C-alpha positions, 0 to 999 in steps of 0.5 A: 830277321836279324834277330834270327841270325844268332839263333841260326848261327848265321854270321853277320858277314853272310847277312850283310853280303846278302843285303848288299846283293838282294836288299834287306827285304829279300835277305830277310825273306831268305833268313825266314825261309832258312829258319823254316827249313832248319826246323824241317824234321825230315830234311833240316838245313845243317849249315844255315850260313852256308845256305844263305851264302848259296842263296846270295850266290844264286841271287847274283846270277839271277837264279834265286826264286824266293817266290817259289821258296815261300810257296814251297814252304806254304805247300809243305805246311798245307800238306802237313796239316792235311795229313 
């Protein structure tokens, strides 16, 4: 995930903040989710760093649900292949 940071233009401060709040594993999943969402032609993320910071903020308050994010991406991918 750290290798994606420069590609997505996410600064290291946002990455380390995310790691501090949710741990490296969950922060890495967030970056992978952001990468996939940034590639969505229908509704791409325009500010990946801001998106990671928003996810970090939700993690602090217990509102972040990574499982739903991952399964949502899988469902979107499944629907794309079924179309």
